[in-house]
Phi, psi and omega in degrees: 000133178270138182241135180239120179248134175285169176299323179295319177300315180297319177298320178298316179298314181294316179299317180297309185293308181289332175293322177299318177295320178297320177297318178296321179296318179294330181274351183287170179291152179304137179088348182251002184303318181296316180297317179299311181298320180296311181296319178295319180292324177297318178298318179294322180292343180270002181295152179240179178069195180303317179302315179300319179295317180295315182290332182276345183298137176285116185210151177250023184265009176269105183246085178264119184225168178137144180265358179216165176298323180299317179295320177296316179298323178299334179270315190282314184299315175295328178294323177298315179295317180297319179298315179297318181297313182292325178289321178299324180294325186261322184199096182305329179294321177289329175297316177297320178298315179298313181300312182293326177297314180293320179298316178299319181296317181287329175292319177297320179295318182291335183278004178288348179264155176288131178074217182288149173295156179297158177304325179295315179292321179298319179293321178295319177298321178297318180293321178295314179297320178297321178294321177297321185274355182283344182285000000 
């Protein structure tokens, strides 16, 4: 199946994926935000298939804004659901690829801590997963 994504679709995918990493970074312990973001971003950069090409593209269309985690979540969580929905409509395999890519990224971000992720990070991962599965 051939899949065609508009520039807006690609922007939604990038905002959703990198936004998920940003949410995990915001939920991390003080002083570890950089490490969380780095590990999550490396996971996104390792994506393959159409999703990997979209996430790897040099683009300035990722506009993550907000003065609080709540404002960031208001932007990112709906973008995750929208990304899954548009991919499911065109190519369910790419939707699965996107979902697994984001899950790997948030798991990589959460593993920057010794042992279990903090309750805050675990809850943010749950919210991200719920947004992915809402489509």
